[in-house]
C-alpha positions, -999 to 999 in steps of 0.1 A, spaced: 415 -598 -665 390 -620 -649 408 -619 -615 409 -581 -616 371 -580 -622 365 -603 -593 387 -581 -570 369 -550 -581 336 -566 -575 346 -577 -541 359 -543 -531 327 -527 -543 306 -551 -522 327 -543 -492 322 -506 -496 284 -510 -502 282 -532 -470 301 -507 -450 280 -478 -462 248 -497 -453 261 -505 -418 271 -469 -413 237 -457 -425 218 -482 -403 239 -472 -373 233 -435 -379 195 -441 -382 194 -461 -350 214 -434 -331 191 -407 -344 159 -426 -337 171 -433 -301 180 -396 -296 146 -384 -310 128 -409 -287 147 -397 -257 141 -360 -266 103 -366 -272 97 -387 -241 78 -367 -215 94 -358 -182 77 -380 -154 70 -370 -118 56 -391 -90 21 -382 -78 -1 -398 -51 -31 -417 -62 -58 -437 -43 -48 -473 -39 -85 -481 -31 -119 -464 -30 -118 -438 -3 -153 -429 10 -165 -395 20 -154 -386 55 -128 -414 58 -94 -407 75 -66 -406 49 -42 -434 58 -10 -446 42 -23 -479 29 -49 -460 9 -23 -443 -12 4 -452 -37 27 -433 -61 25 -434 -99 47 -418 -126 28 -390 -143 37 -366 -172 48 -334 -157 31 -313 -184 -3 -330 -176 1 -328 -138 -34 -322 -123 -38 -290 -103 -36 -295 -66 -20 -330 -68 3 -344 -41 38 -355 -51 48 -368 -17 29 -388 9 40 -364 36 15 -339 22 -13 -363 31 -2 -384 61 1 -366 95 34 -363 112 47 -350 146 13 -356 163 -8 -339 137 -45 -347 134 -53 -366 101 -68 -353 69 -102 -366 58 -119 -372 24 -142 -343 15 -156 -364 -14 -155 -399 -26 -121 -406 -42 -121 -436 -66 -93 -461 -69 -66 -450 -93 -77 -413 -92 -51 -387 -83 -57 -373 -48 -62 -335 -50 -62 -307 -25 -98 -300 -32 -108 -336 -22 -92 -337 13 -96 -316 44 -68 -297 62 -50 -316 90 -76 -320 118 -104 -302 100 -139 -315 106 -157 -329 75 -195 -328 74 -222 -333 48 -221 -296 41 -190 -304 20 -212 -322 -6 -237 -293 -11 -239 -274 -44 -232 -237 -44 -258 -219 -22 -275 -254 -16 -294 -266 14 -296 -300 29 -332 -311 37 -342 -345 51 -374 -363 38 -390 -390 59 -394 -422 38 -398 -459 41 -393 -488 16 -425 -480 -2 -419 -442 -6 -382 -445 -14 -383 -467 -45 -382 -499 -25 -350 -489 -7 -330 -486 -39 -323 -448 -35 -286 -443 -27 -264 -412 -23 -256 -396 -56 -289 -406 -72 -313 -381 -87 -350 -382 -79 -384 -366 -85 -405 -358 -54 -442 -366 -56 -468 -353 -31 -500 -372 -25 -528 -357 -4 -565 -359 3 -587 -389 6 -615 -407 -12 -624 -392 -45 -604 -360 -36 -571 -380 -34 -545 -365 -58 -508 -366 -66 -485 -340 -82 -448 -339 -89 -435 -309 -69 -397 -312 -75 -377 -327 -103 -340 -338 -108 -331 -335 -71 -297 -349 -60 -296 -373 -30 -266 -366 -7 -273 -390 21 -295 -420 31 -300 -420 69 -264 -412 80 -247 -427 50 -232 -401 25 -209 -425 7 -217 -424 -30 -201 -458 -36 -229 -474 -16 -250 -496 -40 -268 -520 -15 -305 -515 -12 -316 -506 24 -348 -497 41 -341 -462 53 -361 -437 74 -347 -405 60 -333 -393 27 -313 -360 26 -314 -340 -6 -295 -310 -20 -320 -282 -29 -322 -245 -32 -337 -224 -3 -370 -221 -22 -372 -258 -28 -364 -264 8 -394 -243 17 -416 -263 -7 -405 -296 8 -412 -283 44 -447 -274 34 -453 -306 14 -442 -329 43 -470 -313 65 -495 -314 37 -493 -350 27 -471 -380 19 -439 -377 -2 -427 -404 -26 -393 -404 -43 -392 -415 -80 -357 -426 -92 -346 -409 -125 -324 -421 -153 -290 -402 -152 -294 -393 -189 -328 -376 -184 -324 -338 -183 -355 -323 -199 -382 -318 -173 -418 -307 -182 -444 -293 -159 -465 -320 -144 -502 -314 -138 -520 -328 -107 -536 -362 -112 -567 -371 -93 -581 -405 -83 -609 -400 -108 -584 -397 -136 -571 -431 -127 -604 -449 -120 -619 -446 -155 -654 -460 -163 -637 -485 -186 -602 -498 -188 -582 -483 -217 -582 -509 -245 -565 -509 -279 -589 -506 -308 -577 -540 -323 -586 -557 -290 -621 -541 -291 -625 -555 -327 -614 -589 -316 -641 -591 -290 -669 -587 -316 -685 -614 -338 -704 -611 -371 -738 -629 -373 -753 -637 -406 -791 -645 -409 -799 -650 -445 -792 -618 -462 -789 -599 -429 -754 -593 -414 -751 -581 -377 -720 -574 -356 -725 -581 -319 -702 -581 -288 -687 -614 -278 -696 -628 -244 -670 -640 -219 -641 -626 -200 -619 -621 -232 -591 -643 -219 -603 -677 -232 -634 -666 -252 -657 -685 -229 
């Protein structure tokens, strides 16, 4: 009886182990099949292997292929290098805008084979390119680079009639001298800054350059709200007294007591050391 019980127990354990193995194998097979069914179909697309500046000739060493999900394929992407590199004596394509490293190269970003690329490619719709004469002092110390946004300030007059007014706000810089590469980040002393403006703004700039001196004021990229700016005259800056916080004014007075009389008088000295 005892031997029979042991045999039955052994047979039961064998069946249980076999069932567990079959169930595990089934789940593994099902999981693998689902993973294969759910994995996206990949295609090769051409991306930039390095930063490609505006106007540069597209060459083979600038490109490499990368697998990309077919359902997320960017519009106008290239799947073969032959679409970008000239063959059979063709003239090369050029970058119509700056293409960053790792970014898919799109049809909209490159010219046709042999097509000329100019700064006009960077203008906004119905935009105009206008050059402003500058130097290190009027161009924010030479820190203005392509892709920055600036306000334009006009100063005119002389003596007490000297005044300044912001005539344009949030204007995009498209070139500094002959450099239109938006990846440029090195300060340089330039002679001209070219900006993207509307036809009306272009007229205003042409008049302003004849009327006085133009200064460029760099803007924070996150600043979007612009308010009208009133003209500021020299007399508004040269106040009779320097603006001083009330607590500083109080700190430069002393209290004098003569018996029962109390008097507050101004302290003498330059205010820096109390002498």
